[in-house]
Residue frames relative to the residue before (quaternion, step in Angstrom):
aa qw qx qy qz dx dy dz
M 1.0000 0.0000 0.0000 0.0000 0.00 0.00 0.00
S 0.3928 -0.7640 0.4632 0.2179 3.56 -0.71 0.99
S 0.4707 -0.6258 0.5257 0.3325 3.53 -1.22 0.40
T 0.1730 -0.7729 0.6031 0.0950 3.49 -1.25 0.52
N 0.8002 0.2861 -0.2173 0.4803 3.55 -1.33 0.35
G 0.6520 -0.5356 0.2999 0.4450 3.54 1.19 0.65
L 0.5270 0.6314 -0.4135 0.3907 3.65 1.24 0.20
Q 0.1915 -0.7558 0.6137 0.1245 3.55 -1.16 0.67
R 0.2732 -0.7813 0.5439 0.1385 3.51 -0.55 1.15
P 0.5191 -0.6186 0.4754 0.3491 3.64 -1.03 0.71
Q 0.3841 -0.7949 0.4191 0.2118 3.52 -0.34 1.29
E 0.5969 0.5517 -0.3693 0.4505 3.64 1.11 -0.62
A 0.6742 0.4837 -0.3015 0.4697 3.57 0.97 -0.77
V 0.6025 0.5472 -0.3384 0.4722 3.58 1.13 -0.71
V 0.6420 0.5270 -0.3306 0.4482 3.59 1.00 -0.78
V 0.6433 0.5119 -0.3088 0.4783 3.59 1.00 -0.78
A 0.6657 0.5055 -0.2985 0.4606 3.56 0.93 -0.94
T 0.6402 0.5228 -0.3030 0.4744 3.61 1.06 -0.85
R 0.6328 0.5212 -0.3227 0.4731 3.58 1.02 -0.81
Y 0.6391 0.5146 -0.3312 0.4659 3.57 0.98 -0.82
L 0.6586 0.5278 -0.3128 0.4357 3.59 0.90 -0.97
R 0.6659 0.5244 -0.3059 0.4335 3.58 0.92 -0.92
R 0.7110 0.4166 -0.2674 0.4995 3.55 1.12 -0.50
E 0.6120 0.5732 -0.3386 0.4269 3.55 1.16 -0.61
R 0.6414 0.5559 -0.3324 0.4112 3.59 0.88 -0.88
P 0.7024 0.4332 -0.2905 0.4844 3.68 0.74 -0.91
L 0.6401 0.5337 -0.3409 0.4349 3.57 1.01 -0.71
S 0.6405 0.4919 -0.3156 0.4982 3.57 1.06 -0.76
G 0.6417 0.5333 -0.3379 0.4354 3.55 1.02 -0.68
L 0.5768 0.5882 -0.3772 0.4231 3.54 1.13 -0.60
L 0.6235 0.5489 -0.3407 0.4403 3.57 1.04 -0.75
A 0.6438 0.5151 -0.3051 0.4766 3.55 1.06 -0.83
I 0.6376 0.5175 -0.3190 0.4732 3.57 1.02 -0.83
L 0.6265 0.5429 -0.3367 0.4466 3.62 0.98 -0.76
V 0.6578 0.4982 -0.3148 0.4691 3.60 0.95 -0.87
V 0.6517 0.4934 -0.3185 0.4800 3.62 0.97 -0.85
S 0.6621 0.5170 -0.3224 0.4363 3.62 0.89 -0.82
L 0.6316 0.5149 -0.3233 0.4811 3.61 1.05 -0.74
Y 0.6338 0.5157 -0.3287 0.4736 3.56 1.05 -0.76
L 0.6842 0.4806 -0.3009 0.4587 3.59 0.81 -0.87
A 0.6415 0.5176 -0.3214 0.4661 3.57 1.00 -0.78
T 0.6469 0.5004 -0.3204 0.4780 3.61 1.01 -0.71
Y 0.6435 0.5357 -0.3175 0.4451 3.54 1.04 -0.80
R 0.6607 0.5154 -0.2924 0.4609 3.53 1.03 -0.86
M 0.7226 0.4454 -0.2442 0.4689 3.56 0.96 -0.86
T 0.7828 0.2459 -0.1361 0.5552 3.63 1.11 -0.59
S 0.6026 -0.5019 0.4212 0.4556 3.52 -0.42 -1.32
L 0.7453 -0.4241 0.2650 0.4409 3.56 -1.30 0.02
L 0.6627 0.5350 -0.3280 0.4086 3.60 0.79 -0.87
P 0.7021 0.4404 -0.3031 0.4703 3.60 0.74 -0.89
A 0.6185 0.5409 -0.3452 0.4536 3.60 1.13 -0.69
V 0.6391 0.4953 -0.3427 0.4783 3.60 0.97 -0.76
G 0.6264 0.5331 -0.3393 0.4564 3.64 0.98 -0.73
V 0.6507 0.5075 -0.3002 0.4784 3.57 0.96 -0.85
A 0.6579 0.5169 -0.3121 0.4501 3.58 0.91 -0.88
A 0.6575 0.5185 -0.3035 0.4547 3.55 1.01 -0.87
L 0.6522 0.5093 -0.3056 0.4710 3.51 1.06 -0.83
L 0.6549 0.5110 -0.3216 0.4545 3.57 0.95 -0.83
V 0.6346 0.5320 -0.3245 0.4570 3.59 0.98 -0.75
I 0.6516 0.5154 -0.3032 0.4668 3.54 1.03 -0.84
I 0.6588 0.4974 -0.3116 0.4705 3.56 1.01 -0.93
V 0.6859 0.4978 -0.3037 0.4353 3.58 0.84 -0.93
R 0.7622 0.3979 -0.2034 0.4684 3.62 0.93 -0.84
A 0.5048 0.6862 -0.4253 0.3055 3.61 1.17 -0.50
P 0.3961 -0.7455 0.4947 0.2065 3.60 -0.81 1.05
I 0.1644 0.8300 -0.5050 0.1701 3.58 0.18 1.28
F 0.7125 0.4225 -0.2601 0.4962 3.64 1.19 -0.34
Q 0.0934 -0.7442 0.6580 0.0659 3.52 -1.33 0.57
S 0.2231 -0.7769 0.5722 0.1389 3.55 -1.16 0.56
H 0.1316 0.7529 -0.6388 0.0880 3.57 -1.18 0.72
G 0.2439 0.7919 -0.5465 0.1216 3.57 -1.17 0.22
T 0.3457 -0.6990 0.5795 0.2365 3.54 -1.37 -0.21
V 0.0382 -0.7744 0.6307 0.0324 3.52 -1.25 0.47
R 0.1953 -0.7722 0.5937 0.1146 3.57 -0.96 0.86
L 0.1132 -0.7964 0.5938 0.0184 3.60 -0.78 1.11
Q 0.1338 -0.7603 0.6298 0.0861 3.47 -1.27 0.53
T 0.0334 0.8128 -0.5783 0.0625 3.58 -1.00 0.82
D 0.5079 -0.6447 0.4773 0.3139 3.56 -1.21 0.52
A 0.5342 0.6412 -0.4088 0.3693 3.59 1.20 -0.32
D 0.5374 -0.6335 0.4515 0.3256 3.57 -1.10 0.64
P 0.6857 -0.5129 0.3145 0.4097 3.64 -1.16 0.49
E 0.6386 0.5364 -0.3347 0.4385 3.60 0.95 -0.84
T 0.6568 0.5017 -0.3133 0.4677 3.56 0.97 -0.80
V 0.6524 0.5168 -0.3023 0.4646 3.54 1.00 -0.82
V 0.6313 0.5102 -0.3279 0.4834 3.60 1.01 -0.81
A 0.6505 0.5093 -0.3284 0.4579 3.59 0.94 -0.82
A 0.6576 0.5200 -0.3163 0.4440 3.60 0.97 -0.79
F 0.7271 0.4361 -0.2492 0.4679 3.55 0.86 -0.95
S 0.7097 0.4216 -0.2694 0.4959 3.61 1.12 -0.51
G 0.5457 0.6376 -0.3723 0.3963 3.55 1.33 -0.11
P 0.7285 -0.4493 0.2914 0.4273 3.60 -1.30 0.02
M 0.7808 0.2542 -0.1422 0.5527 3.66 1.17 -0.40
P 0.1090 -0.8198 0.5610 0.0373 3.60 0.33 1.21
P 0.5783 -0.6417 0.3785 0.3323 3.62 -0.87 0.88
V 0.6789 0.4979 -0.2959 0.4512 3.60 1.08 -0.70
L 0.6912 0.4318 -0.2833 0.5054 3.64 1.27 -0.06
T 0.1767 0.8275 -0.5179 0.1256 3.57 1.13 0.59
F 0.7029 0.4773 -0.2906 0.4402 3.60 0.87 -0.83
Q 0.6170 0.4942 -0.3583 0.4967 3.60 1.28 -0.04
W 0.7722 0.3223 -0.2080 0.5065 3.64 0.58 -1.02
G 0.6056 0.5925 -0.3626 0.3882 3.62 1.14 -0.50
I 0.7630 0.3287 -0.2044 0.5177 3.62 1.10 -0.52
A 0.4599 0.7215 -0.4297 0.2887 3.54 1.23 -0.06
D 0.4917 -0.6483 0.5001 0.2964 3.55 -1.15 0.66
E 0.8014 0.0749 0.0230 0.5930 3.51 1.18 -0.79
V 0.0790 -0.7727 0.6291 0.0310 3.56 -0.98 0.92
T 0.0668 0.8082 -0.5820 0.0605 3.56 -0.62 1.01
T 0.1973 -0.7864 0.5751 0.1094 3.60 -1.16 0.50
E 0.0190 0.7621 -0.6470 0.0108 3.52 -1.31 0.53
T 0.7998 -0.1370 0.0177 0.5841 3.63 -0.33 1.32
D 0.8125 -0.2321 0.1784 0.5041 3.61 -0.69 -1.06
T 0.6232 0.5479 -0.3251 0.4535 3.59 1.22 0.35
A 0.1219 -0.7680 0.6258 0.0604 3.54 -0.96 0.96
T 0.1422 -0.7882 0.5956 0.0618 3.55 -1.09 0.76
Y 0.1078 -0.7734 0.6235 0.0386 3.56 -0.95 0.99
R 0.1106 -0.7943 0.5970 0.0219 3.55 -0.69 1.16
T 0.0302 0.8089 -0.5827 0.0722 3.58 -0.68 1.09
S 0.2522 -0.7802 0.5634 0.1013 3.58 -0.91 1.02
Y 0.1085 -0.7777 0.6178 0.0405 3.55 -1.08 0.83
L 0.8340 0.2586 -0.1664 0.4582 3.54 -1.40 0.12
F 0.6825 -0.5285 0.2605 0.4324 3.48 0.87 1.15
G 0.7395 -0.4398 0.2145 0.4624 3.52 1.10 0.85
L 0.5041 0.6668 -0.4204 0.3527 3.53 1.32 0.04
R 0.7767 0.1888 -0.1291 0.5869 3.58 1.18 -0.43
T 0.1009 -0.7971 0.5941 0.0386 3.52 -1.04 0.83
V 0.1295 -0.7701 0.6183 0.0893 3.59 -0.94 0.83
V 0.1323 -0.7857 0.6030 0.0401 3.53 -0.85 1.07
V 0.1079 -0.7979 0.5923 0.0309 3.54 -0.52 1.21
T 0.1108 -0.7984 0.5910 0.0304 3.55 -0.84 1.04
V 0.1129 -0.7975 0.5919 0.0310 3.58 -0.87 1.01
N 0.1306 -0.7748 0.6177 0.0322 3.56 -0.73 1.18
T 0.1471 -0.8327 0.5328 0.0327 3.57 -0.63 1.11
Q 0.0076 0.7744 -0.6327 0.0031 3.54 -1.11 0.80
T 0.1651 -0.7989 0.5765 0.0467 3.56 -0.83 1.10
N 0.0167 -0.8075 0.5892 -0.0243 3.56 -0.90 0.98
T 0.2512 -0.7232 0.6172 0.1813 3.50 -1.39 0.30
T 0.3588 -0.7401 0.5247 0.2196 3.58 -0.72 1.07
S 0.7305 -0.4424 0.3149 0.4140 3.54 -1.43 0.19
N 0.7293 0.3918 -0.2526 0.5008 3.64 1.07 -0.59
G 0.6648 -0.5705 0.2908 0.3847 3.56 1.17 0.40
V 0.4796 0.6639 -0.4288 0.3813 3.55 1.32 0.01
R 0.3309 -0.7548 0.5386 0.1752 3.59 -0.92 0.96
T 0.0669 -0.7779 0.6233 0.0434 3.56 -1.08 0.76
V 0.1354 -0.7600 0.6314 0.0733 3.53 -1.19 0.67
E 0.1176 -0.7905 0.5997 0.0405 3.59 -0.73 1.07
L 0.1361 -0.7777 0.6124 0.0413 3.54 -0.94 1.05
E 0.0963 -0.7679 0.6323 0.0357 3.58 -0.64 1.13
I 0.0766 -0.8443 0.5294 -0.0317 3.51 -0.48 1.30
S 0.0428 -0.7862 0.6164 0.0126 3.54 -1.00 0.86
A 0.1954 -0.7657 0.6016 0.1171 3.54 -1.21 0.57
N 0.8141 -0.0852 -0.0168 0.5742 3.58 -0.50 1.21
D 0.7071 -0.5019 0.2279 0.4429 3.51 0.93 1.11
K 0.6234 0.4942 -0.3759 0.4752 3.62 1.16 0.34
P 0.5675 -0.6003 0.4252 0.3698 3.65 -0.97 0.79
W 0.1433 -0.8112 0.5654 0.0409 3.53 -0.86 1.04
A 0.7752 -0.2452 0.1842 0.5523 3.65 0.85 -0.88
T 0.2268 -0.7320 0.6232 0.1562 3.50 -1.39 0.29
Y 0.0634 -0.7775 0.6251 0.0278 3.58 -0.84 0.99
T 0.0750 -0.7734 0.6291 0.0226 3.57 -0.95 0.96
A 0.1035 -0.7994 0.5918 0.0059 3.57 -0.57 1.21
T 0.1205 -0.7694 0.6254 0.0486 3.55 -0.87 1.06
I 0.1708 -0.8378 0.5185 0.0002 3.51 -0.50 1.31
T 0.0483 0.8325 -0.5400 0.1142 3.58 -0.43 1.22
P 0.3662 -0.7086 0.5460 0.2563 3.65 -0.88 0.88
K 0.0755 0.8075 -0.5783 0.0889 3.56 -1.02 0.88
N 0.8410 -0.1224 0.0577 0.5238 3.61 -0.58 1.15
E 0.7238 -0.4685 0.2328 0.4500 3.53 0.70 1.17
Q 0.6629 0.3949 -0.3279 0.5451 3.57 1.23 0.42
T 0.3640 -0.7061 0.5475 0.2631 3.56 -1.30 -0.03
V 0.2194 -0.7581 0.6052 0.1042 3.56 -0.93 1.03
V 0.1039 -0.7727 0.6248 0.0425 3.55 -1.02 0.90
D 0.1012 -0.7785 0.6185 0.0347 3.54 -0.67 1.14
V 0.0884 -0.8197 0.5658 -0.0130 3.50 -0.53 1.29
E 0.0717 -0.7637 0.6405 0.0366 3.58 -0.96 0.96
Y 0.0153 -0.8167 0.5768 -0.0056 3.53 -0.85 0.92
T 0.0337 -0.7787 0.6264 0.0127 3.54 -1.12 0.74
S 0.1301 -0.7913 0.5903 0.0917 3.57 -1.16 0.44
P 0.3180 -0.7444 0.5500 0.2056 3.56 -0.87 0.97
R 0.5824 0.6075 -0.3590 0.4036 3.52 1.26 -0.24
R 0.2638 -0.7608 0.5715 0.1582 3.53 -1.07 0.83
F 0.2557 -0.7815 0.5598 0.1025 3.54 -1.12 0.74
G 0.3980 -0.6821 0.5623 0.2452 3.53 -1.30 0.49
L 0.7323 -0.4058 0.3282 0.4375 3.58 -1.33 0.00
R 0.6075 0.5806 -0.3678 0.3982 3.58 1.06 -0.60
R 0.6588 0.4999 -0.3237 0.4597 3.61 1.19 -0.33
L 0.4644 0.7018 -0.4451 0.3061 3.61 1.20 -0.16
P 0.6117 0.5340 -0.3771 0.4455 3.69 0.88 -0.69
Q 0.6307 0.5377 -0.3290 0.4526 3.61 0.97 -0.86
Q 0.6886 0.5015 -0.2942 0.4333 3.53 0.87 -1.02
F 0.6784 0.4944 -0.2956 0.4560 3.56 0.87 -0.95
L 0.6800 0.4806 -0.3058 0.4617 3.57 0.93 -0.80
A 0.6093 0.5595 -0.3487 0.4406 3.56 1.04 -0.81
E 0.6069 0.5699 -0.3561 0.4243 3.61 1.00 -0.74
R 0.6440 0.5470 -0.2945 0.4463 3.57 1.12 -0.75
Y 0.7976 0.3211 -0.1409 0.4907 3.58 0.95 -0.88
R 0.4852 0.7066 -0.4250 0.2910 3.60 1.18 -0.32
N 0.6859 0.4807 -0.2847 0.4662 3.58 0.85 -0.92
E 0.6389 0.5258 -0.3238 0.4588 3.57 1.03 -0.77
A 0.6311 0.5355 -0.3329 0.4519 3.56 1.04 -0.81
L 0.6725 0.4837 -0.2896 0.4795 3.56 1.02 -0.75
A 0.6330 0.5633 -0.3247 0.4201 3.56 1.02 -0.87
V 0.6918 0.4724 -0.2979 0.4577 3.62 0.85 -0.84
Q 0.6626 0.4497 -0.3107 0.5120 3.58 1.30 -0.14
G 0.6488 -0.5815 0.2990 0.3892 3.58 1.27 0.23
Y 0.6035 0.5539 -0.3395 0.4624 3.57 1.34 0.32
T 0.2126 -0.7542 0.6112 0.1109 3.56 -0.90 0.96
V 0.3407 -0.7171 0.5713 0.2081 3.59 -0.91 0.93
V 0.2529 -0.7795 0.5632 0.1064 3.53 -0.55 1.26
E 0.7694 -0.1821 0.1230 0.5998 3.59 0.96 -0.80
R 0.1027 -0.7936 0.5989 0.0318 3.50 -1.17 0.66
D 0.0553 -0.7876 0.6135 0.0140 3.54 -0.98 0.82
S 0.0287 0.8375 -0.5377 0.0929 3.57 0.06 1.37
H 0.0778 -0.7735 0.6285 0.0251 3.55 -1.08 0.84
F 0.0980 0.7475 -0.6502 0.0944 3.52 -0.92 1.04
G 0.4242 0.6854 -0.4802 0.3459 3.48 -0.20 1.34
F 0.7943 -0.3119 0.2239 0.4708 3.53 -1.33 -0.33
């Protein structure tokens, strides 16, 4: 995937994000196949009307917004604090690799980055917008807050606290999401867990500990 607006994306991270995407699409498709299979099985055993009722119920169950995600992660890197602040406040924060890494287009304007990604052969487009704010606490610790929206709807907030420690830099990231997800998003979540640490590692960050919650 090419860079846009004069930006150069870290290619090793793009490779990881692309690998994730190639596995996520078929996995999500399996969920749709399961719904269709249950509909056909019901139709064969009963009749059209009960099968339609089952299909409608399955669609509601799969799409119903019942899950939320939040958590924390501690990262460690050999990079100095200023470099880390620049990375997290820049157009491609390390914790958003799966957003900018698969985007068709990455553009920036002041403190805002935009990732535009097309799906379903261009029939659907998702526009992710990241607004960044950098602060310094009273004891000199730097924080970077990322307010993220998808198609103009709130998607998540990431707050990174960046602290020098023993000639290294520790990054404590807390993330929350006001957005609720249906069962159809579970394949994405499970697969992302497999590739998330690798995406950070190729950018120079070691995951020291992670506490992720995805549930009711």
